[in-house]
Every structure is written in structure tokens, then in C-alpha cells.
Backbone as CSV, one residue per row, in Angstrom:
resi,resn,N_x,N_y,N_z,CA_x,CA_y,CA_z,C_x,C_y,C_z
1,GLY,-2.880,48.058,28.543,-1.586,47.413,28.595,-1.654,46.058,29.228
2,GLY,-2.526,45.925,30.235,-2.611,44.665,30.961,-3.090,43.514,30.094
3,HIS,-3.959,43.817,29.125,-4.487,42.765,28.260,-3.366,42.121,27.441
4,PHE,-2.441,42.944,26.951,-1.325,42.420,26.160,-0.484,41.453,26.983
5,ILE,-0.177,41.836,28.216,0.641,40.977,29.085,-0.103,39.689,29.388
6,THR,-1.384,39.768,29.688,-2.172,38.566,29.967,-2.185,37.647,28.749
7,GLY,-2.424,38.221,27.568,-2.440,37.423,26.345,-1.099,36.754,26.108
8,PHE,-0.024,37.486,26.345,1.312,36.934,26.152,1.559,35.781,27.125
9,MET,1.152,35.993,28.396,1.364,34.968,29.414,0.579,33.704,29.075
10,GLU,-0.624,33.892,28.539,-1.424,32.726,28.196,-0.810,31.951,27.036
11,ARG,-0.206,32.651,26.103,0.379,31.969,24.945,1.757,31.400,25.258
12,GLY,2.505,32.037,26.098,3.886,31.631,26.369,4.052,30.180,26.753
13,PRO,3.392,29.714,27.829,3.576,28.321,28.252,3.150,27.334,27.170
14,HIS,2.092,27.676,26.427,1.643,26.765,25.370,2.744,26.606,24.320
15,LEU,3.334,27.740,23.913,4.400,27.667,22.917,5.589,26.893,23.465
16,ASP,5.897,27.093,24.762,6.993,26.348,25.382,6.706,24.851,25.362
17,SER,5.472,24.456,25.645,5.158,23.025,25.674,5.174,22.432,24.271
18,VAL,4.757,23.224,23.279,4.833,22.754,21.884,6.292,22.550,21.507
19,THR,7.140,23.520,21.857,8.567,23.402,21.556,9.161,22.192,22.276
20,ALA,8.778,21.997,23.528,9.283,20.848,24.289,8.857,19.538,23.637
21,LEU,7.603,19.481,23.185,7.106,18.273,22.520,7.878,18.033,21.223
22,GLU,8.101,19.092,20.447,8.864,18.949,19.206,10.275,18.474,19.498
23,ASN,10.889,18.985,20.569,12.240,18.561,20.941,12.265,17.087,21.331
24,LEU,11.249,16.662,22.089,11.172,15.252,22.475,11.008,14.359,21.250
25,GLN,10.155,14.776,20.320,9.956,13.995,19.104,11.254,13.912,18.307
26,ALA,11.966,15.007,18.210,13.232,15.021,17.468,14.250,14.115,18.144
27,GLN,14.308,14.158,19.491,15.237,13.298,20.225,14.879,11.829,20.029
28,SER,13.586,11.528,20.038,13.135,10.154,19.826,13.529,9.662,18.444
29,MET,13.299,10.509,17.422,13.673,10.122,16.055,15.185,9.911,15.956
30,GLN,15.933,10.797,16.622,17.386,10.681,16.573,17.835,9.402,17.271
31,ALA,17.216,9.074,18.398,17.562,7.851,19.110,17.260,6.629,18.252
32,GLN,16.114,6.636,17.593,15.760,5.512,16.732,16.734,5.394,15.571
33,SER,17.157,6.521,15.018,18.009,6.476,13.837,19.471,6.219,14.199
34,THR,19.831,6.318,15.484,21.216,6.094,15.875,21.361,4.887,16.780
35,MET,20.483,3.902,16.634,20.630,2.687,17.409,22.047,2.174,17.211
36,SER,22.659,1.695,18.269,24.033,1.204,18.238,25.006,2.294,17.798
37,GLY,24.631,3.565,17.983,25.519,4.670,17.684,25.611,5.038,16.215
38,LYS,24.876,4.359,15.349,24.946,4.649,13.924,23.549,4.859,13.371
39,ARG,23.449,5.715,12.365,22.194,5.867,11.629,21.977,4.627,10.782
40,TRP,20.723,4.397,10.389,20.367,3.207,9.617,21.228,3.068,8.356
41,PRO,21.402,4.127,7.546,22.230,3.972,6.341,23.694,3.623,6.648
42,GLU,24.199,4.134,7.768,25.585,3.827,8.145,25.716,2.366,8.578
43,LYS,24.711,1.864,9.288,24.709,0.437,9.647,24.638,-0.416,8.388
44,LEU,23.802,0.004,7.428,23.676,-0.719,6.172,25.017,-0.744,5.441
45,TYR,25.681,0.392,5.366,26.977,0.485,4.689,27.991,-0.453,5.349
46,GLN,28.035,-0.430,6.676,28.952,-1.294,7.416,28.654,-2.766,7.119
47,MET,27.368,-3.135,7.132,26.988,-4.516,6.876,27.389,-4.938,5.467
48,VAL,27.105,-4.094,4.476,27.435,-4.435,3.086,28.950,-4.607,2.949
49,ASN,29.718,-3.700,3.540,31.185,-3.811,3.494,31.668,-5.108,4.125
50,GLU,31.171,-5.421,5.325,31.633,-6.607,6.042,31.210,-7.898,5.352
51,LEU,29.945,-7.959,4.924,29.489,-9.183,4.272,30.150,-9.373,2.909
52,SER,30.445,-8.281,2.205,31.153,-8.392,0.928,32.509,-9.065,1.120
53,ALA,33.138,-8.787,2.262,34.458,-9.343,2.551,34.372,-10.786,3.067
54,LYS,33.417,-11.054,3.977,33.428,-12.375,4.626,32.366,-13.341,4.118
55,SER,31.277,-12.849,3.524,30.194,-13.734,3.063,29.595,-13.234,1.756
56,PRO,30.434,-13.065,0.714,29.910,-12.527,-0.547,28.868,-13.430,-1.201
57,GLN,28.829,-14.688,-0.815,27.808,-15.587,-1.350,26.422,-15.220,-0.816
58,VAL,26.384,-14.441,0.272,25.116,-13.995,0.857,24.780,-12.583,0.374
59,LEU,25.728,-11.655,0.505,25.509,-10.263,0.135,26.842,-9.647,-0.254
60,CYS,26.851,-8.851,-1.332,28.093,-8.187,-1.745,27.777,-6.903,-2.505
61,TRP,28.798,-6.052,-2.618,28.686,-4.860,-3.441,28.497,-5.291,-4.892
62,THR,27.817,-4.469,-5.679,27.766,-4.709,-7.121,29.177,-4.494,-7.661
63,GLN,29.423,-4.990,-8.852,30.759,-4.864,-9.439,31.191,-3.406,-9.526
64,GLU,30.262,-2.505,-9.854,30.570,-1.078,-9.975,30.688,-0.392,-8.617
65,GLY,30.190,-1.038,-7.559,30.233,-0.447,-6.226,29.120,0.541,-5.965
66,ASP,28.147,0.624,-6.887,27.077,1.619,-6.747,25.824,1.048,-6.092
67,GLY,25.915,-0.145,-5.570,24.785,-0.781,-4.903,25.238,-2.119,-4.337
68,PHE,24.275,-2.904,-3.887,24.621,-4.217,-3.356,23.625,-5.259,-3.849
69,THR,24.092,-6.508,-3.814,23.298,-7.634,-4.299,23.081,-8.610,-3.150
70,ILE,21.836,-9.024,-2.965,21.534,-10.064,-1.980,21.461,-11.378,-2.758
71,ASN,22.479,-12.219,-2.557,22.594,-13.471,-3.300,21.871,-14.633,-2.632
72,ASP,21.705,-14.555,-1.306,21.054,-15.650,-0.566,20.100,-15.036,0.456
73,LYS,18.891,-14.701,-0.018,17.913,-14.022,0.836,17.572,-14.825,2.095
74,PRO,17.299,-16.153,2.014,16.968,-16.894,3.249,18.088,-16.834,4.295
75,GLU,19.326,-16.995,3.874,20.459,-16.928,4.796,20.627,-15.513,5.344
76,PHE,20.485,-14.523,4.481,20.598,-13.122,4.889,19.556,-12.807,5.958
77,GLU,18.317,-13.208,5.701,17.234,-12.930,6.645,17.429,-13.681,7.956
78,ALA,17.799,-14.955,7.872,17.911,-15.793,9.076,19.110,-15.428,9.947
79,THR,20.210,-15.021,9.321,21.452,-14.840,10.074,21.858,-13.394,10.273
80,TYR,21.818,-12.607,9.214,22.493,-11.317,9.259,21.618,-10.125,9.627
81,LEU,20.329,-10.166,9.333,19.484,-9.021,9.701,19.551,-8.769,11.204
82,ALA,19.375,-9.802,12.007,19.416,-9.641,13.473,20.828,-9.313,13.952
83,GLN,21.810,-9.951,13.358,23.204,-9.730,13.768,23.598,-8.262,13.621
84,TYR,23.087,-7.614,12.588,23.403,-6.208,12.354,22.325,-5.283,12.918
85,LYS,21.476,-5.807,13.757,20.460,-5.021,14.484,19.426,-4.374,13.559
86,PHE,19.085,-5.070,12.461,17.989,-4.637,11.611,16.765,-5.455,11.998
87,SER,15.622,-5.084,11.507,14.432,-5.898,11.706,14.722,-7.299,11.181
88,THR,14.227,-8.309,11.865,14.473,-9.677,11.403,13.515,-10.070,10.282
89,ASN,12.596,-9.194,9.953,11.646,-9.438,8.879,12.184,-8.796,7.600
90,PHE,12.400,-9.598,6.563,12.977,-9.070,5.323,12.091,-8.004,4.695
91,ALA,10.783,-8.179,4.767,9.865,-7.188,4.188,10.043,-5.827,4.872
92,SER,10.267,-5.820,6.178,10.505,-4.560,6.906,11.833,-3.944,6.489
93,PHE,12.843,-4.774,6.318,14.153,-4.299,5.860,14.013,-3.662,4.471
94,GLN,13.286,-4.332,3.598,13.081,-3.831,2.242,12.294,-2.510,2.254
95,ARG,11.318,-2.394,3.154,10.535,-1.163,3.278,11.449,-0.012,3.728
96,GLN,12.371,-0.302,4.644,13.313,0.736,5.082,14.189,1.182,3.907
97,LEU,14.622,0.230,3.082,15.407,0.604,1.905,14.611,1.576,1.043
98,THR,13.339,1.274,0.839,12.473,2.156,0.048,12.369,3.529,0.712
99,ASN,12.199,3.545,2.039,12.093,4.811,2.772,13.365,5.644,2.668
100,TYR,14.494,4.974,2.495,15.766,5.681,2.335,16.114,5.874,0.860
101,ASP,15.124,5.693,-0.021,15.243,6.026,-1.441,16.151,5.074,-2.224
102,PHE,16.074,3.788,-1.886,16.758,2.771,-2.672,15.751,2.162,-3.636
103,SER,16.233,1.734,-4.782,15.376,1.010,-5.714,15.962,-0.382,-5.918
104,LYS,15.103,-1.295,-6.345,15.479,-2.696,-6.496,15.337,-3.100,-7.954
105,ASP,16.328,-3.803,-8.431,16.283,-4.391,-9.769,16.762,-5.830,-9.611
106,ASP,15.845,-6.789,-9.765,16.105,-8.192,-9.441,16.524,-8.254,-7.977
107,ASN,17.752,-8.686,-7.702,18.184,-8.752,-6.301,19.257,-7.701,-6.002
108,GLU,19.317,-6.666,-6.841,20.255,-5.573,-6.630,19.539,-4.327,-6.123
109,TYR,20.175,-3.651,-5.177,19.616,-2.440,-4.580,20.579,-1.298,-4.804
110,ARG,20.048,-0.163,-5.271,20.858,1.035,-5.498,20.129,2.250,-4.926
111,HIS,20.929,3.183,-4.410,20.355,4.429,-3.920,20.060,5.313,-5.125
112,ASN,18.868,5.887,-5.170,18.429,6.646,-6.341,19.229,7.927,-6.582
113,GLU,19.902,8.420,-5.554,20.708,9.626,-5.745,22.199,9.308,-5.700
114,SER,22.536,8.019,-5.807,23.934,7.550,-5.857,24.761,7.941,-4.639
115,ASN,24.112,8.061,-3.487,24.848,8.417,-2.271,25.283,7.193,-1.464
116,PHE,25.006,6.009,-1.961,25.423,4.779,-1.289,26.382,4.077,-2.240
117,HIS,27.686,4.307,-2.035,28.687,3.782,-2.962,29.882,3.242,-2.178
118,ARG,30.356,2.081,-2.613,31.484,1.414,-1.950,32.679,2.353,-1.799
119,ASP,32.977,3.121,-2.831,34.187,3.941,-2.848,33.996,5.339,-2.268
120,HIS,32.786,5.641,-1.791,32.504,6.984,-1.263,31.720,6.903,0.050
121,PRO,32.351,6.394,1.105,31.634,6.267,2.388,31.160,7.603,2.944
122,GLU,31.811,8.694,2.560,31.415,10.022,3.068,30.027,10.419,2.568
123,ARG,29.573,9.852,1.472,28.254,10.198,0.932,27.093,9.576,1.714
124,VAL,27.390,8.577,2.540,26.314,7.896,3.279,25.535,8.881,4.139
125,LYS,26.199,9.926,4.618,25.519,10.951,5.429,24.390,11.623,4.659
126,GLN,24.473,11.588,3.312,23.455,12.229,2.487,22.273,11.311,2.185
127,VAL,22.353,10.056,2.640,21.217,9.138,2.486,20.255,9.456,3.621
128,VAL,19.090,10.014,3.282,18.159,10.472,4.310,16.816,9.762,4.195
129,TYR,16.149,9.674,5.329,14.828,9.065,5.401,13.829,9.981,4.716
130,ARG,12.985,9.401,3.908,11.956,10.183,3.216,10.593,9.609,3.567
131,SER,9.652,10.508,3.822,8.295,10.074,4.130,7.679,9.455,2.887
132,LYS,6.634,8.658,3.082,5.921,8.062,1.951,5.412,9.150,1.012
133,ALA,4.925,10.236,1.572,4.388,11.326,0.753,5.493,11.938,-0.109
134,ALA,6.671,12.139,0.477,7.785,12.712,-0.283,8.216,11.776,-1.389
135,LEU,8.282,10.486,-1.086,8.663,9.516,-2.115,7.611,9.455,-3.211
136,ALA,6.343,9.454,-2.831,5.264,9.363,-3.819,5.267,10.586,-4.721
137,SER,5.472,11.762,-4.145,5.440,12.972,-4.964,6.647,13.026,-5.892
138,ARG,7.720,12.406,-5.497,8.908,12.402,-6.337,8.688,11.556,-7.587
139,TYR,8.011,10.445,-7.431,7.857,9.519,-8.542,6.548,9.685,-9.289
140,LYS,5.582,10.322,-8.679,4.275,10.492,-9.317,3.899,11.960,-9.285
141,LYS,4.406,12.694,-10.198,4.054,14.114,-10.269,2.613,14.207,-10.761
142,ARG,1.748,14.681,-9.906,0.336,14.787,-10.275,0.088,16.088,-11.001
143,PRO,-0.579,16.031,-12.149,-0.916,17.295,-12.829,-1.946,18.060,-12.014
144,ARG,-1.876,19.355,-12.106,-2.861,20.193,-11.407,-4.239,19.941,-11.999
145,SER,-5.234,19.996,-11.135,-6.603,19.768,-11.598,-7.016,20.849,-12.587
146,ALA,-7.577,20.407,-13.702,-7.997,21.372,-14.728,-9.358,21.962,-14.413
147,ASP,-10.083,21.327,-13.495,-11.442,21.797,-13.196,-11.473,22.627,-11.911
148,GLY,-10.473,23.471,-11.717,-10.380,24.271,-10.504,-11.424,25.360,-10.411
149,GLY,-12.227,25.555,-11.433,-13.288,26.553,-11.370,-12.789,27.967,-11.542
150,GLY,-11.497,28.143,-11.846,-10.974,29.476,-12.122,-10.751,30.323,-10.891
151,ASP,-11.019,29.785,-9.673,-10.822,30.606,-8.477,-9.456,30.349,-7.848
152,GLY,-8.667,29.461,-8.454,-7.323,29.218,-7.932,-7.330,28.701,-6.515
153,GLY,-8.384,28.056,-6.092,-8.479,27.558,-4.729,-8.835,28.635,-3.739
154,GLY,-9.108,29.814,-4.195,-9.384,30.936,-3.298,-10.788,30.917,-2.743
155,GLY,-11.651,30.048,-3.235,-13.040,29.994,-2.792,-13.162,29.782,-1.299
156,ALA,-12.366,28.849,-0.754,-12.453,28.559,0.677,-11.999,29.771,1.480
157,SER,-10.954,30.437,0.996,-10.437,31.592,1.727,-11.466,32.713,1.791
158,SER,-12.145,32.974,0.657,-13.116,34.062,0.683,-14.308,33.691,1.569
159,MET,-14.647,32.397,1.610,-15.738,31.968,2.491,-15.348,32.152,3.952
160,GLU,-14.067,31.826,4.263,-13.607,32.017,5.627,-13.630,33.485,6.002
161,ILE,-13.243,34.332,5.081,-13.224,35.776,5.365,-14.667,36.266,5.604
162,GLN,-15.597,35.789,4.790,-16.987,36.193,4.969,-17.513,35.726,6.327
163,ALA,-17.066,34.541,6.758,-17.552,34.020,8.041,-17.065,34.876,9.193
164,LEU,-15.891,35.515,9.026,-15.354,36.365,10.078,-16.153,37.648,10.092
């Protein structure tokens, strides 16, 4: 009986520290995504709305409201990226758009799942950050290897079992 308790005690603190680390990482990600009290897509929505009203010559909603157009990239980069607390580097801003699943056509940007729309601010909550791997797998479905050797990838597993 004592061995079970010892084993449990040895594993317990480790699991607690892993959970604590995961919680810290989640809090850090949440803090980064809620700079100025808003998530990145919500800040973007606010900026597009405000600039459409006061500086449409720089940035505005598309006519359909399903995306936005950057009409004056140098002015946008020099003045508005920092003002709205985005990276002051346009390439970084554009990379974030890609990470949030926006696509670009000329100087127009649209969310690929249509969750960024002038007339539907409630959908902005559904604009989520996607890892490079998730984005790549979405657009580049790789066919399964035909030369799998017929073992279905089980070769490594049987070798591991033999090693035990």
C-alpha cells in the first residue's frame, strides 16, 4: 500500500506544477490578446469603424461591409497602426491578419469565414487566432503517403513494444 501513496505523492506536485505552468501560459496569452481591454480582432473592428467614418481616404469598409480596404498604406502605417496600439510595422500587422484567417485581394482584406462584417459586430468574437500549422493544413490538404509499407504506421509501435 505504501508504494501507491509514495508514487502518488511523487506525481502530484509535478502535475500541479504542469497545471500551474499551463495556467500562466493561458493568462499570458489572454493578456497579450486583450491589450487595452480588447482582443486583437475587436481592436481591428473598432479601428476599421472609426477610420471609415473619419479617414476613409486611408482605410474604410468595403462597399458590401464584408471586409476593409487600405487606401493609403504609408499614411495608415505612419499614423494609425501605433494610434490603435498595433505593431508599427505593416508587415507584422499583415501577418497578424493572416494569423486571424484574413485573406488579401489587392488592398482589400476579408475574413475567410465571414466573421468580420460591418453589420455584424457580434461575429467578431468568432474571429480566432490560428497557428501557422492550422492555417497551412486548412489550405494545403496533404494526401496520405502511398508508400506507407502497409503497416499503417504501426511499425514504430511494435518496435516500442518489443523494446519493453
